[in-house]
C-alpha positions in Angstrom: 55.2 1.7 57.6 58.4 0.0 59.4 57.8 -1.0 63.5 61.3 -0.8 65.5 62.5 -3.6 68.0 65.4 -2.8 70.9 66.5 -4.5 74.0 65.5 -3.4 77.8 69.4 -1.6 77.7 67.6 1.7 75.9 66.0 2.2 79.5 62.3 2.2 77.9 59.7 1.0 80.2 57.3 -1.9 78.8 54.3 0.2 79.4 56.2 3.5 77.4 57.2 1.3 74.8 53.8 -0.4 73.9 52.3 3.3 74.0 54.4 4.3 71.3 54.2 1.3 69.3 58.3 -0.8 69.8 58.9 -3.9 70.8 61.3 -3.7 74.1 63.1 -7.6 74.5 63.8 -7.5 78.1 67.8 -8.6 78.8 69.0 -11.2 81.4 70.2 -10.1 85.0 71.4 -12.8 87.2 71.9 -12.8 90.7 73.7 -15.9 91.4 71.1 -18.8 90.4 68.5 -16.3 90.0 67.5 -15.0 86.9 65.1 -12.2 86.1 64.1 -10.0 83.0 65.5 -6.7 83.2 61.5 -4.5 83.2 59.4 -7.4 83.5 60.2 -9.0 87.2 62.6 -6.8 88.3 62.6 -2.7 87.8 65.4 -0.4 88.7 64.6 0.5 92.2 64.5 -3.6 92.9 67.5 -4.1 90.9 69.5 -1.4 93.2 67.9 -2.7 96.1 69.1 -6.4 95.6 72.5 -5.0 94.5 73.1 -3.8 97.5 71.8 -6.8 99.7 73.0 -9.6 97.9 75.8 -11.5 98.7 76.1 -11.9 94.5 77.2 -10.0 91.8 75.0 -9.5 89.2 75.3 -10.7 85.5 74.3 -9.9 82.5 72.8 -12.1 79.5 72.9 -11.4 75.8 69.5 -12.2 73.6 69.3 -15.2 72.2 68.5 -15.6 68.4 65.4 -17.2 69.6 64.0 -14.0 71.3 64.8 -12.1 68.7 63.2 -14.0 65.7 60.3 -14.5 67.7 60.1 -10.5 68.3 60.6 -10.6 65.2 57.8 -12.7 63.8 55.2 -10.6 66.3 56.3 -6.9 65.0 56.2 -8.4 61.2 52.4 -8.9 61.4 51.8 -5.4 61.8 54.9 -4.0 59.6 56.2 -3.6 56.1 60.0 -3.1 57.8 61.4 -3.7 60.7 64.3 -2.5 62.5 66.0 -3.8 65.2 68.4 -1.2 67.2 70.0 -3.3 70.2 72.7 -2.2 72.1 76.2 -1.5 70.8 77.6 -4.1 69.0 81.2 -3.2 70.7 79.5 -3.5 74.3 77.5 -7.0 73.5 77.6 -9.6 71.0 73.5 -9.5 71.4 73.8 -7.2 68.1 75.3 -9.9 65.8 72.8 -12.3 66.9 70.1 -9.4 65.8 71.7 -9.2 62.3 72.0 -13.1 61.7 67.8 -12.6 62.4 67.7 -10.2 60.2 70.0 -11.8 57.3 66.9 -14.0 57.1 64.3 -11.9 56.0 64.1 -8.8 53.2 62.2 -6.5 55.3 64.2 -6.9 58.3 67.4 -4.4 59.4 69.9 -4.9 62.2 71.6 -1.5 62.9 74.2 -0.6 65.2 73.6 1.9 67.4 76.6 2.4 68.8 75.3 3.4 71.9 73.3 2.7 74.5 71.0 3.4 78.2 69.3 6.3 77.4 71.4 7.8 75.0 69.7 4.8 73.1 66.3 5.8 74.3 66.8 9.1 72.4 68.1 7.5 69.5 65.2 5.4 68.8 62.9 8.6 69.9 63.9 10.1 66.5 63.6 6.9 64.5 60.3 6.3 65.8 59.1 10.1 64.1 60.4 9.0 60.8 58.2 5.7 61.1 56.0 6.7 57.9 59.4 6.5 55.9 61.7 2.9 54.3 64.0 1.2 56.7 66.5 2.7 54.6 66.1 5.6 55.0 65.4 6.2 58.5 69.1 4.5 59.1 70.5 7.3 56.8 69.0 9.8 59.0 70.9 7.7 62.4 73.2 7.7 60.5 73.8 11.5 60.8 72.3 11.8 63.8 74.3 9.3 66.0 78.0 11.3 65.9 75.7 14.6 67.5 74.6 12.4 70.4 76.1 12.7 73.5 77.0 11.9 76.8 78.7 12.7 80.0 79.0 10.9 83.6 80.6 10.7 86.4 80.9 8.0 88.6 80.6 7.5 92.0 81.8 4.0 93.0 84.9 1.8 91.4 83.7 -1.1 93.2 81.0 -2.2 89.4 83.9 -1.8 87.9 86.2 -4.1 89.6 83.6 -6.8 90.3 82.4 -6.6 85.9 86.3 -7.5 85.6 87.1 -3.7 83.9 89.2 -2.8 86.6 91.9 -4.5 88.3 91.2 -5.1 92.0 94.6 -3.1 92.7 93.2 0.6 90.5 90.6 0.1 92.0 91.8 0.0 95.8 93.9 2.7 94.9 91.3 4.7 93.0 88.7 4.4 96.0 91.6 4.9 98.7 92.3 8.6 96.7 88.8 8.8 95.9 88.9 9.1 92.1 85.8 9.8 90.7 86.2 8.7 86.8 84.5 10.8 83.9 82.8 9.2 81.4 81.2 8.9 77.8 81.1 7.3 74.5 83.2 7.3 71.5 81.3 7.5 68.1 81.4 3.3 68.1 79.9 2.8 70.8 83.3 2.6 73.5 82.7 3.4 76.6 85.9 6.1 77.7 87.1 7.7 80.5 87.9 11.5 79.9 88.3 12.4 83.4 89.9 11.3 86.3 88.6 13.6 89.3 89.5 13.6 93.5 85.8 13.6 94.2 82.5 13.4 93.2 81.5 16.8 93.2 84.7 17.4 91.1 83.8 15.2 88.9 80.0 16.6 88.5 82.2 20.0 88.1 83.4 18.3 85.4 80.4 17.7 83.5 79.6 21.0 83.9 82.8 21.9 82.3 82.1 20.3 79.1 78.4 21.1 79.0 79.4 24.3 79.0 81.3 24.3 75.9 78.5 22.5 73.6 75.6 23.6 72.2 72.6 21.6 72.7 69.9 20.7 70.4 66.7 21.7 72.5 64.5 20.6 70.1 65.1 16.7 70.8 65.1 15.5 74.8 67.8 16.4 77.3 67.7 13.8 79.9 69.4 13.9 83.3 70.9 10.3 84.5 71.2 8.6 87.9 71.7 5.8 89.7 69.9 4.5 92.7 70.3 7.8 94.4 69.5 11.0 92.7 71.5 13.2 95.1 74.4 13.9 92.7 71.7 14.2 89.9 70.1 17.0 91.8 73.8 18.9 92.0 74.5 18.7 88.4 71.1 20.0 87.9 71.4 23.2 90.2 75.1 23.9 88.7 73.8 23.0 85.1 70.9 25.8 85.3 69.3 23.7 82.1 65.9 22.9 80.7 65.5 19.5 81.0 62.7 16.1 79.5 63.4 13.6 82.2 65.5 12.6 84.8 65.9 8.9 84.8 67.4 6.2 86.8 69.5 4.2 84.7 68.5 0.4 84.3 69.7 -3.0 85.6 71.6 -3.6 82.7 74.0 -0.8 82.2 73.6 0.1 86.1 75.1 -3.0 86.8 78.4 -1.9 85.4 78.9 1.2 86.7 77.6 1.2 90.0 75.1 3.2 92.6 75.3 7.3 92.8 76.4 7.8 89.0 75.2 10.7 87.8 75.3 12.5 84.1 73.5 14.0 81.4 72.8 12.7 77.3 71.4 15.1 74.4 71.8 15.9 71.2 74.0 18.4 69.7 73.0 21.3 66.9 
C-alpha cells in the first residue's frame, strides 16, 4: 500500500486530507515580518482579507528538506511506499527538495506533477483511487492522465502579476488602462501560459466558455469551478457553461498570491 504526500498548493484542506489518508505539508505565506502556514493558521477567507488590507504584498516560501523528511518518516510508519506529489518543478524549487529526500529511501518516490492548485487536487484524487497498487504502477497511470488534465482561467487583475515581478509595471499599467484580462492555462510541463488577452472580464469568461465548448470532458472524474476571493465572475462562468460540476473552490493562498482576486476558471480531465 502506498501513501501520498503533497503540499498545500494542492487546495486540499487539512480536514479533508485526513479523511483521504493524505499528508499535506503547509507552505509558508509571508506578509512583511509575519509568517503563516497555509491551511493551518491562514485559510482562504483570511488570506484574501489580509491581502486587501495589508500594506505588505504576500510572498511564499518553498518547503525545506527538513519539513519534507519529517513528513516522510511519519507516513512511512503506515505505508509500504510513499509517493510525494508537490507543486510543479517549473513553478517552485520544492520538487527538487522532495527528490533529494526521496533519493535517501528505496521506497520513497518524488513525482513531478507538472501542475498545481485544483488541477493538482484532481491528480491526487485519481492517484488515491489506486493506492492499493505499487508506486511505479501509480506513476505510470499518472503519466497517462496528466496530458488530459486541463485548466482555463480568466484573470480580473494584473496587479498581483506586477507586484510578484511576473509583469512589468508599464505592461500592467497599460493593460489595466485598456481593461485587458489575460486567460491562462498550464502547459503539459506545468508552465503558466497566457492563451488570450481579452478586453474586459466578461469577454475573458466568454473565451473560456468557447474553449470548453470544443473540449470533450470526462465527467467520470471531478470537474471543478475555481475562483479567487470573490465568486461573482465564477457564477457568471457557471451560467454560461451550463454543465454539471463537482464543486466550486476558492484558490488557496499560495496560488492566489500570484493571480489576484476575482479570477474565474474551470479544471477538468478530457476523455
